[in-house]
C-alpha positions in Angstrom: 0.0 0.0 0.0 2.8 2.4 0.9 4.6 1.6 -2.3 1.4 2.4 -4.3 1.0 5.8 -2.5 4.7 6.6 -3.1 4.3 5.7 -6.8 1.3 8.0 -7.2 3.0 10.8 -5.4 6.1 10.3 -7.6 3.9 10.5 -10.8 2.2 13.7 -9.6 5.6 15.2 -8.8 6.9 14.2 -12.2 3.9 15.8 -14.0 4.3 19.0 -12.0 8.0 19.3 -12.5 8.5 18.2 -16.1 6.7 21.1 -17.8 8.8 23.5 -15.7 11.9 21.6 -16.5 11.1 21.7 -20.2 10.3 25.4 -20.1 13.6 26.0 -18.3 15.5 24.0 -21.0 13.8 26.0 -23.7 14.5 29.3 -21.9 18.2 28.5 -21.5 18.6 27.4 -25.1 16.8 30.6 -26.3 19.0 32.8 -24.1 22.2 31.0 -25.4 21.4 31.4 -29.1 20.3 35.0 -28.6 23.5 35.9 -26.9 25.5 34.1 -29.6 23.7 36.0 -32.3 24.0 39.3 -30.4 27.7 39.0 -29.8 28.7 37.8 -33.3 26.1 39.7 -35.4 28.4 42.4 -36.9 31.7 40.4 -36.9 33.3 40.0 -40.4 32.4 36.7 -42.0 29.6 35.9 -39.6 27.1 33.6 -41.4 23.8 35.2 -40.5 21.7 32.5 -42.3 23.3 29.8 -40.3 22.8 31.7 -37.1 19.1 32.2 -38.0 18.6 28.5 -38.4 20.2 27.9 -34.9 17.8 30.5 -33.5 14.9 28.7 -35.0 15.9 25.4 -33.4 14.5 26.3 -29.9 11.2 27.3 -31.6 11.0 23.8 -33.1 11.9 22.2 -29.7 9.2 24.3 -28.0 6.6 23.4 -30.5 7.4 19.7 -30.1 7.3 19.4 -26.4 4.4 21.7 -25.9 2.4 19.9 -28.6 3.1 16.6 -27.0 2.1 17.9 -23.6 -1.1 19.5 -24.9 -1.9 16.5 -27.1 -2.3 18.9 -30.0 -4.0 17.3 -33.0 -2.2 19.0 -35.9 -4.3 17.1 -38.4 -7.2 19.3 -37.3 -5.4 22.2 -39.0 -7.0 21.4 -42.4 -4.8 21.8 -45.4 -7.1 23.5 -47.9 -8.4 26.2 -45.5 -4.8 26.9 -44.4 -3.6 27.4 -48.1 -6.6 29.5 -48.9 -6.3 31.7 -45.8 -2.5 31.8 -46.3 -3.0 33.3 -49.7 -5.5 35.8 -48.4 -3.1 36.8 -45.5 -0.2 37.1 -47.9 -1.9 39.4 -50.4 -3.6 41.6 -47.8 -0.4 42.1 -45.8 1.7 42.7 -48.9 -0.5 45.6 -49.9 -0.9 46.9 -46.4 2.8 47.0 -45.6 3.8 48.6 -48.8 1.1 51.3 -48.4 1.6 51.9 -44.6 5.3 51.6 -44.3 6.4 52.7 -47.7 3.8 55.4 -48.7 2.5 56.8 -45.4 5.5 56.4 -43.1 8.2 56.8 -45.8 10.2 53.8 -44.6 13.0 52.4 -46.7 12.9 48.7 -47.4 15.9 46.4 -47.6 17.4 45.0 -50.8 18.4 41.5 -51.8 20.7 40.2 -54.5 18.9 38.4 -57.4 20.9 35.3 -56.7 19.6 35.2 -53.1 15.9 35.8 -53.8 14.7 32.2 -53.7 16.9 31.3 -50.7 15.4 34.3 -48.9 11.8 33.3 -49.8 12.3 29.7 -48.6 14.0 30.9 -45.4 11.3 33.4 -44.6 8.3 31.2 -45.5 9.3 27.8 -44.3 11.8 28.4 -41.5 10.6 31.8 -40.1 6.9 32.2 -40.7 5.8 28.6 -40.2 7.9 27.9 -37.1 7.2 31.3 -35.4 3.5 31.2 -36.1 3.2 27.6 -34.8 5.0 28.5 -31.6 3.9 32.0 -30.8 0.4 32.1 -32.2 -0.7 28.6 -31.5 1.3 26.5 -29.0 2.3 29.2 -26.5 -1.1 30.9 -26.3 -2.8 27.5 -25.9 -0.4 26.6 -23.1 -0.8 29.9 -21.3 -4.6 29.6 -21.6 -4.3 26.4 -19.7 -2.3 28.1 -17.0 -4.5 31.2 -16.8 -7.9 29.7 -17.5 -9.9 32.8 -16.4 -8.0 35.4 -18.3 -8.1 36.2 -22.0 -5.6 39.0 -21.7 -2.6 37.5 -19.9 -2.0 34.5 -22.3 -1.9 37.0 -25.2 0.5 39.4 -23.5 2.8 36.6 -22.2 3.1 34.8 -25.5 3.6 37.9 -27.6 6.0 39.4 -25.2 8.0 36.2 -25.7 7.7 36.7 -29.4 9.2 40.2 -29.1 11.9 39.0 -26.8 12.8 36.2 -29.3 13.7 39.0 -31.7 16.0 40.8 -29.3 19.3 39.8 -31.0 17.9 40.3 -34.5 16.9 43.9 -33.7 20.1 44.4 -31.6 18.0 45.4 -28.6 16.2 48.3 -30.4 13.2 49.1 -28.2 11.0 50.5 -31.0 11.6 47.4 -33.1 10.8 45.2 -30.2 7.5 47.1 -29.5 6.6 46.8 -33.1 7.2 43.0 -32.9 5.0 42.8 -29.8 2.2 44.7 -31.5 2.5 42.7 -34.7 2.4 39.5 -32.6 -0.8 40.6 -30.9 -2.3 41.5 -34.3 -1.4 38.2 -35.8 -2.8 36.3 -32.8 -6.1 38.2 -32.9 -6.2 37.7 -36.7 -5.8 33.9 -36.2 -8.8 33.9 -33.9 -11.0 36.0 -36.2 -13.9 34.2 -37.8 -14.5 34.6 -41.5 -17.9 33.0 -41.9 -18.0 29.9 -39.8 -14.2 29.2 -39.6 -11.4 31.1 -38.0 -8.7 32.5 -40.2 -6.2 30.4 -38.2 -2.5 29.8 -38.7 -2.8 29.7 -42.4 -3.7 33.4 -42.6 -1.0 34.5 -40.1 1.7 32.3 -41.8 0.9 34.0 -45.1 0.7 37.4 -43.5 4.0 36.9 -41.6 5.8 35.7 -44.7 4.6 38.7 -46.8 5.5 41.2 -44.0 9.1 39.9 -43.8 9.5 39.6 -47.6 8.4 43.2 -48.0 10.8 44.5 -45.3 13.8 42.6 -46.7 13.0 44.0 -50.2 11.9 41.0 -52.1 8.2 42.1 -52.4 9.2 45.7 -52.5 11.0 45.3 -55.8 14.4 46.0 -54.3 16.2 43.2 -56.1 19.8 43.9 -57.1 21.0 42.1 -60.2 24.5 40.5 -60.3 25.6 43.2 -62.7 24.9 45.9 -60.1 21.6 47.2 -61.5 18.2 47.1 -59.8 
C-alpha cells in the first residue's frame, strides 16, 4: 500500500516538475542562441543565415514538447483552408505593408541580390513564418490559456512578449523594433482567432501574413532586387 501511495506521489511530482523543466531548458537554449547572435552579429564573416537557423531550433523544440504535452491534434489544421487563408493573408499584408510603411511612413525597405531571392523566400516562408506562427500564435497561447484559465488578456500578453523577446538579437535590442514586434504578434494572434464565416482565419492566414510582412521588409516584395551586374 505504501509503495502504491509513493508511486502515485512520484507520478504527480513528475507531472508537476516536467513542464517547468522543459520550459527552463527552452528558456536556457533561447538565451544562449540570442547571446551568440547578439555578440557575433556584426563580426566580419559571420554567417547570419546559419545563425538564424540555430535561432529557429529552440522554436521547433518548444513546438514539439508543448504539442506533446497538450496533445495537439495537428491534423485538425485542415490543409485547404490553411492554403486559402494563407494566400489571403499574404496578399492583404503585402499591400498593407507597402502602403503603410512605404507610402504613409516613408520607410525604406531592404534590398536583396537576385541570386539570393529564392533562398530568402524559402527561409522566410518555411523556417521563419511557419515555425514562429506555430510556436507563438498557436502553441504558447494555448499553453498559457491552460495556466490562466480565467483570463483572455494574460495569455496573449505573455506569448507575444516572448515573441518580441525572441527578436532581441535580430533587432540588436532596439526598443521601438521590439515594441513593433510585440504589436504585430498581438495583431497576428487576434487575426488567427477572427472568424470569416464559420471558420477562424487560423494559422494559415498568419503564416501567409508573416511571410509577406518579412519579404516586403527585406526587399523581395518591395521590388528592391539587385542584379548581379549591379543594377536594380
